[in-house]
C-alpha positions as CSV (number, residue, x, y, z in Angstrom):
1,M,0.0,0.0,0.0
2,K,1.4,3.4,-1.0
3,I,0.4,6.1,1.6
4,L,0.8,9.9,1.0
5,V,0.6,12.0,4.0
6,C,-0.2,16.0,3.5
7,I,1.7,17.9,5.9
8,S,0.9,21.5,6.8
9,H,3.8,24.0,8.1
10,V,2.1,26.1,10.9
11,P,2.9,28.2,13.7
12,D,3.0,26.7,17.1
13,T,-0.1,27.9,19.1
14,T,2.4,29.2,21.9
15,S,4.0,31.5,19.3
16,K,3.3,35.4,19.7
17,I,1.4,36.3,16.5
18,N,2.0,39.9,14.8
19,F,1.2,41.4,11.5
20,T,3.1,43.9,9.1
21,E,2.4,46.2,6.0
22,G,-0.9,47.5,7.5
23,D,-2.1,44.1,9.1
24,T,-2.0,42.6,5.6
25,K,1.0,40.3,5.9
26,F,1.9,37.7,8.5
27,D,5.0,38.4,10.4
28,T,6.9,35.2,10.7
29,N,10.0,36.7,12.4
30,G,10.5,34.7,15.8
31,V,7.7,32.3,15.2
32,Q,8.1,28.6,15.9
33,F,6.8,26.4,13.2
34,V,5.3,22.8,13.5
35,I,3.7,19.9,11.8
36,N,-0.2,21.0,12.0
37,P,-1.3,18.7,14.9
38,Y,-4.3,17.1,12.8
39,D,-1.6,16.1,10.0
40,E,0.6,14.8,12.8
41,F,-2.4,12.4,14.0
42,S,-2.6,11.1,10.6
43,L,1.1,10.8,10.0
44,T,1.3,8.5,13.2
45,R,-1.3,6.5,11.7
46,A,0.6,6.0,8.6
47,M,3.6,4.8,10.7
48,W,1.4,2.0,12.1
49,F,0.3,1.0,8.7
50,K,4.1,1.0,7.7
51,E,5.0,-1.0,10.8
52,K,2.2,-3.6,10.7
53,Q,1.3,-3.9,7.1
54,G,4.4,-2.9,5.3
55,A,3.0,0.5,3.6
56,T,5.6,2.9,2.2
57,V,4.9,6.4,3.2
58,T,5.7,9.6,1.5
59,V,5.0,13.2,3.0
60,V,4.2,16.1,0.9
61,N,4.2,19.7,1.4
62,V,3.1,23.0,-0.6
63,G,5.5,25.7,0.3
64,N,8.8,27.4,0.0
65,S,12.3,26.3,1.3
66,S,11.2,27.4,5.1
67,T,9.0,24.4,5.4
68,E,11.6,21.8,4.9
69,P,12.6,21.5,8.4
70,T,8.9,20.4,9.1
71,L,9.3,17.7,6.4
72,R,12.5,16.5,7.9
73,K,10.8,16.0,11.2
74,A,8.2,14.0,9.4
75,L,11.1,11.9,7.8
76,A,12.5,11.8,11.3
77,I,9.4,10.2,12.4
78,G,9.6,7.5,10.0
79,A,8.4,8.5,6.7
80,D,10.4,7.1,3.8
81,G,10.4,10.3,1.5
82,A,9.3,13.6,1.1
83,I,8.1,15.8,-1.5
84,R,7.9,19.7,-1.5
85,I,6.0,21.7,-4.2
86,N,7.6,24.7,-4.4
87,A,4.5,27.3,-4.2
88,E,3.1,29.4,-1.5
89,A,0.2,27.7,0.2
90,T,-2.2,31.1,0.2
91,D,-5.1,29.3,-1.2
92,G,-7.0,26.1,-0.5
93,L,-8.1,25.5,-4.0
94,L,-4.4,26.1,-5.4
95,V,-2.9,23.8,-2.7
96,A,-5.3,21.0,-3.5
97,K,-4.8,21.3,-7.3
98,Q,-0.9,20.7,-6.6
99,L,-1.4,17.9,-4.3
100,A,-3.7,16.3,-6.7
101,E,-1.2,16.3,-9.4
102,V,1.3,14.4,-6.8
103,V,-1.5,11.8,-6.1
104,K,-2.1,11.2,-9.9
105,S,1.6,10.9,-10.6
106,G,2.5,8.7,-7.9
107,G,0.1,5.8,-7.8
108,Y,-1.0,6.3,-4.2
109,D,-3.6,4.1,-2.6
110,L,-4.4,6.0,0.5
111,V,-3.8,10.0,0.9
112,L,-4.0,11.1,4.7
113,A,-4.3,14.6,5.9
114,G,-5.8,16.6,8.6
115,R,-9.1,17.7,8.6
116,E,-7.9,21.2,8.6
117,S,-4.8,23.3,9.3
118,I,-4.6,25.4,12.6
119,D,-3.9,28.6,11.1
120,Y,-6.5,29.1,8.3
121,N,-8.9,26.4,9.7
122,G,-10.3,26.2,6.3
123,G,-11.1,22.7,6.2
124,M,-11.3,22.6,2.5
125,V,-8.6,21.0,0.9
126,P,-9.0,17.2,1.8
127,G,-12.6,17.3,0.1
128,M,-11.3,19.3,-2.9
129,L,-8.3,16.8,-3.4
130,A,-10.7,13.8,-3.3
131,A,-12.8,15.5,-5.9
132,F,-9.8,16.1,-8.1
133,V,-8.4,12.8,-8.3
134,D,-11.8,11.0,-7.9
135,F,-11.1,9.3,-4.7
136,N,-13.5,8.1,-1.9
137,F,-13.4,10.5,0.8
138,V,-13.9,10.3,4.7
139,N,-13.7,13.6,6.6
140,G,-13.5,13.9,10.5
141,C,-11.9,10.4,10.9
142,V,-11.1,9.1,14.3
143,G,-10.5,5.6,13.1
144,I,-9.4,3.6,10.1
145,D,-8.4,0.0,9.3
146,V,-7.6,-1.5,6.0
147,E,-7.5,-5.1,4.7
148,G,-6.6,-5.4,1.1
149,T,-8.6,-2.8,-0.8
150,S,-11.2,-2.8,1.9
151,V,-11.5,-0.2,4.4
152,N,-13.4,0.5,7.7
153,A,-13.5,4.0,8.9
154,V,-15.0,5.6,12.0
155,R,-16.0,9.3,11.4
156,E,-17.0,11.8,14.1
157,I,-20.7,13.2,13.6
158,D,-23.0,15.3,15.7
159,G,-23.6,13.3,19.0
160,G,-21.2,10.5,18.3
161,N,-19.5,8.6,15.8
162,E,-20.6,7.1,12.5
163,T,-18.8,3.7,11.1
164,L,-18.4,3.5,7.2
165,H,-17.4,0.6,5.0
166,T,-15.6,1.9,1.9
167,S,-12.8,1.0,-0.3
168,L,-9.3,2.2,-1.7
169,P,-8.4,4.5,-3.3
170,L,-9.2,6.9,-0.4
171,V,-8.5,10.3,0.9
172,V,-9.1,10.8,4.8
173,G,-9.4,13.9,6.7
174,G,-8.0,12.9,10.2
175,Q,-8.2,14.3,13.6
176,K,-7.5,13.3,17.2
177,G,-9.1,9.7,17.6
178,I,-7.4,8.4,14.6
179,V,-4.6,7.7,17.0
180,E,-4.4,9.4,20.7
181,E,-2.1,12.0,21.6
182,K,-0.1,9.4,24.0
183,D,0.7,7.7,20.4
184,L,2.2,10.7,19.0
185,R,6.0,10.2,18.1
186,I,9.0,12.2,19.1
187,P,12.0,11.8,16.9
188,N,14.9,10.1,18.4
189,M,18.6,10.6,17.4
190,R,18.6,7.7,15.1
191,G,15.5,8.8,13.2
192,I,17.1,12.4,13.0
193,M,20.4,10.9,11.5
194,M,18.3,8.8,9.1
195,A,16.2,11.5,7.8
196,R,19.3,13.4,6.4
197,K,19.8,10.5,3.8
198,K,16.3,10.1,3.2
199,P,15.1,11.8,-0.4
200,L,13.4,15.3,-0.2
201,N,12.2,16.1,-3.7
202,V,11.5,19.6,-4.6
203,I,9.0,19.9,-7.7
204,E,7.5,22.9,-9.3
205,P,4.1,23.7,-9.0
206,V,1.4,23.4,-12.0
207,S,-0.2,26.4,-13.2
208,A,-3.4,27.1,-11.0
209,E,-5.4,30.2,-10.1
210,E,-5.9,31.4,-6.7
211,A,-9.6,31.5,-5.9
212,T,-9.3,33.5,-2.6
213,S,-7.0,36.5,-1.3
214,T,-6.2,37.9,2.0
215,Q,-7.4,41.4,2.7
216,S,-6.3,42.0,6.3
217,F,-5.7,40.4,9.4
218,E,-6.9,41.3,12.9
219,K,-6.4,40.1,16.4
220,P,-8.9,39.1,18.9
221,A,-10.2,42.1,21.1
222,P,-8.1,42.2,24.5
223,K,-10.2,40.6,27.4
224,G,-11.6,43.0,29.7
225,A,-10.6,43.7,33.2
226,V,-12.0,41.4,35.7
227,K,-14.3,42.6,38.5
228,L,-14.4,40.7,41.8
229,I,-17.7,40.8,43.8
230,D,-18.1,40.3,47.5
231,A,-19.5,36.7,48.1
232,D,-22.2,38.4,50.0
233,N,-23.2,40.9,47.8
234,I,-25.6,39.0,45.7
235,D,-27.6,42.0,44.5
236,E,-24.4,43.7,43.0
237,L,-23.6,40.6,41.2
238,I,-27.0,40.3,39.6
239,N,-26.9,44.0,38.7
240,L,-23.7,43.5,36.9
241,L,-24.7,40.5,35.0
242,H,-28.0,41.9,33.9
243,N,-26.8,45.6,33.0
244,E,-23.2,45.3,32.1
245,A,-22.7,41.8,30.9
246,K,-26.1,41.4,29.4
247,V,-26.1,37.7,30.0
248,I,-29.4,37.6,32.1
């Protein structure tokens, strides 16, 4: 089984975020980047298929050279090879079209991705990719088993989970549950050394128009000051909740 894992290069949630050029550009200075957490869950599941069923695993990213350390980390975790599509990942449609060309030319059976990236939270790429390559598609996946070309998958829905039976070829939008956080892997020294010798191929993008563009960024409004009310002053608490907070 040939598996392709789509990897997004996203800011660590602990990084301080700033914008430049009149809040129209994201300032990357001092920002630590990581593998998108949803993608990391899917990558870890791919490692299970590699170890238990002999699958080969390739990771792919759409981005410039700054994303290569993230791909190298995926190689250190255990992926066999990596592909970087040399384009800025500024639009979901553009990203899906670039990934589709890799899927078509690579003969992949299973494409694993996160359900969304934690920077823009668009949630569009896995579904559009499946449509472009005419693969079956399961989103919000919290469990998957493959036997031959037969697939049993579990996805999260409102109020519970839904179990599906489908077949390869398949695109999966994964999330926590496809593996648990305790199963995520930290690259060890041997993995890091081996990653330096694994192939990281850079390919040029196909022609594709962007369907969206960013006009501006805006930070959330700062939280208001906390007011402490004496535990015995219930009337004052009710007054503030009613007239100021307007929640009752």
